[in-house]
C-alpha positions as CSV (number, residue, x, y, z in Angstrom):
1,M,14.4,-15.4,-5.4
2,I,15.3,-11.8,-4.9
3,G,12.4,-11.4,-2.4
4,L,13.6,-14.5,-0.5
5,F,17.1,-13.2,-0.3
6,L,16.0,-9.7,0.7
7,T,13.9,-11.2,3.5
8,I,16.8,-13.4,4.7
9,L,19.2,-10.5,4.6
10,G,16.7,-8.2,6.3
11,T,16.5,-10.6,9.2
12,M,20.2,-10.2,9.8
13,V,20.5,-6.4,9.6
14,E,19.4,-4.2,12.5
15,A,17.5,-1.1,11.4
16,S,18.8,2.3,12.5
17,V,18.6,5.9,11.6
18,A,21.1,8.7,11.5
19,N,21.3,10.8,14.7
20,P,21.2,14.4,13.6
21,F,22.3,15.6,17.1
22,A,25.5,13.5,17.2
23,S,28.7,15.4,16.7
24,W,30.7,14.6,13.6
25,G,33.7,13.2,15.6
26,D,31.6,11.0,17.8
27,R,31.1,7.8,15.7
28,A,29.6,5.8,18.6
29,S,26.4,7.8,18.7
30,S,25.9,8.7,15.0
31,T,23.1,6.2,14.6
32,I,20.0,5.3,16.6
33,S,18.7,1.8,16.6
34,L,15.0,1.3,15.8
35,G,14.9,-1.9,17.8
36,V,13.9,-4.0,14.8
37,T,15.5,-5.6,11.8
38,Y,14.8,-4.8,8.1
39,Q,12.9,-8.0,7.7
40,V,9.4,-6.5,7.6
41,G,10.6,-3.8,5.3
42,A,12.0,-6.4,2.9
43,V,8.6,-8.2,2.9
44,L,6.8,-4.9,2.1
45,L,9.3,-3.8,-0.5
46,V,9.0,-7.1,-2.4
47,G,5.3,-6.6,-2.5
48,C,5.5,-3.0,-3.7
49,L,8.1,-3.9,-6.4
50,G,7.0,-7.4,-7.5
51,G,3.3,-7.4,-6.9
52,K,1.0,-9.7,-5.0
53,N,2.3,-13.0,-6.5
54,A,6.0,-12.3,-6.1
55,G,5.5,-11.0,-2.6
56,A,3.5,-14.0,-1.4
57,L,5.6,-16.6,-3.2
58,S,8.8,-15.2,-1.8
59,Q,7.4,-15.4,1.7
60,I,6.1,-18.9,1.2
61,A,9.6,-19.8,0.1
62,Y,11.1,-18.0,3.2
63,L,8.8,-20.0,5.6
64,S,9.5,-23.3,3.8
65,L,13.2,-22.7,4.0
66,G,13.0,-21.6,7.7
67,L,10.9,-24.6,8.7
68,S,13.4,-27.0,7.1
69,P,16.0,-28.4,9.6
70,W,18.9,-27.4,7.3
71,F,18.4,-23.6,7.0
72,P,17.7,-21.8,10.3
73,V,17.0,-18.4,8.6
74,F,14.5,-17.1,11.2
75,T,15.7,-14.7,13.9
76,Q,16.0,-17.4,16.6
77,G,16.8,-20.4,14.5
78,G,14.4,-22.5,12.5
79,G,13.0,-26.0,12.0
80,L,9.6,-27.5,12.7
81,S,9.9,-26.7,16.4
82,Y,9.6,-23.0,15.5
83,L,5.8,-23.6,15.0
84,A,5.5,-23.4,18.8
85,H,7.4,-20.1,18.9
86,P,5.2,-17.1,19.7
87,S,6.7,-15.1,16.8
88,F,5.8,-17.7,14.2
89,G,2.4,-16.1,13.7
90,Y,4.0,-12.9,12.6
91,L,6.1,-14.9,10.1
92,L,2.9,-16.5,8.8
93,G,1.6,-13.0,8.5
94,F,4.3,-12.2,6.0
95,I,2.4,-14.1,3.3
96,P,-0.9,-12.1,3.4
97,G,1.0,-8.9,4.3
98,A,3.2,-9.2,1.2
99,W,0.2,-10.2,-1.0
100,L,-2.0,-7.3,0.2
101,C,0.8,-4.8,-0.1
102,G,1.6,-6.0,-3.7
103,W,-2.1,-6.1,-4.7
104,L,-2.7,-2.5,-3.5
105,A,0.6,-1.2,-4.9
106,F,-0.5,-2.0,-8.4
107,Q,-4.2,-0.9,-8.2
108,R,-3.5,2.5,-9.7
109,R,-0.6,4.3,-11.3
110,R,2.5,4.8,-9.2
111,R,2.0,7.3,-6.4
112,L,3.9,7.6,-3.1
113,E,0.6,7.8,-1.1
114,L,-0.6,4.6,-2.6
115,L,2.6,2.8,-1.9
116,A,2.7,4.1,1.7
117,L,-0.9,3.0,2.2
118,S,-0.1,-0.5,0.8
119,C,2.9,-0.8,3.1
120,L,0.8,0.3,6.1
121,L,-2.0,-2.2,5.4
122,G,0.6,-4.9,4.7
123,L,2.0,-4.2,8.2
124,V,-1.5,-4.3,9.7
125,A,-2.0,-7.8,8.0
126,V,1.3,-9.1,9.5
127,H,0.3,-8.0,13.0
128,T,-3.3,-9.2,12.6
129,V,-2.2,-12.7,11.7
130,G,0.5,-12.6,14.4
131,L,-2.0,-11.6,17.1
132,L,-4.5,-14.2,15.9
133,Y,-1.8,-16.9,16.1
134,L,-1.0,-15.8,19.7
135,L,-4.7,-15.8,20.6
136,L,-5.3,-19.3,19.2
137,S,-2.2,-20.7,20.8
138,Q,-2.3,-22.3,24.3
139,W,-0.9,-19.4,26.3
140,T,-2.5,-18.0,29.4
141,S,-4.1,-14.5,29.4
142,G,-1.1,-13.1,31.3
143,E,1.4,-14.5,28.8
144,L,-0.8,-13.5,25.9
145,G,-0.7,-9.8,27.0
146,Q,3.0,-9.9,27.5
147,L,3.6,-11.6,24.2
148,A,1.4,-9.1,22.4
149,L,3.4,-6.3,23.9
150,Q,6.7,-7.9,23.0
151,Y,5.9,-8.9,19.4
152,S,3.4,-6.2,18.3
153,W,3.4,-3.1,20.4
154,H,7.1,-2.6,21.2
155,P,8.4,-3.1,17.6
156,L,5.6,-1.2,16.0
157,P,7.2,2.3,15.9
158,G,10.3,1.0,14.3
159,Q,8.3,-1.1,11.8
160,L,6.3,1.9,10.9
161,A,9.5,3.8,10.1
162,I,10.7,0.9,8.1
163,A,7.4,0.7,6.2
164,C,7.7,4.4,5.3
165,A,11.2,3.9,4.1
166,A,10.1,0.8,2.0
167,A,7.3,2.9,0.4
168,V,9.8,5.7,-0.5
169,L,12.4,3.2,-1.8
170,A,9.7,1.4,-3.9
171,Y,8.5,4.7,-5.3
172,V,12.0,5.7,-6.4
173,L,12.9,2.3,-7.8
174,R,9.6,2.1,-9.8
175,L,10.3,5.6,-11.1
176,L,13.7,4.7,-12.2
177,L,12.5,1.4,-13.8
178,F,9.6,3.1,-15.6
179,Y,6.7,1.1,-14.0
């Protein structure tokens, strides 16, 4: 349930970082947007903290909730019509991404490098499934290239930063919780 709620909340919150060059009095430019939300970070964090089963089950619950007509929790709504949306493949990728991240995070004792690698490979799984979904859908080659740029290439730098933050947060939390 916590993983489900983290993913829903991460969908609604835009990721940003502090701007070290902003003056203290200028509040308008004190943060820089990463151009993504914390959604992928929540998926990876749940995998790193809860393991493969908790990560995958929370994302199955997220997809089930979003595809229902009553809870439009996806970025641009929800319901069964979202199956035709180009970003749905990336949402499907949350399941293997969270599972892989959770599986790798618990292969050896807690180390920051292992958690970072598990988050990175989880992110690769999300994008692989998303790109396969785009490839298998009925879009033309021109649309396919544009959609791949829009949903994979452009958000990737922000998502890499979020994946690093998720690894560090998971490391600290697991250190504090003694596991």
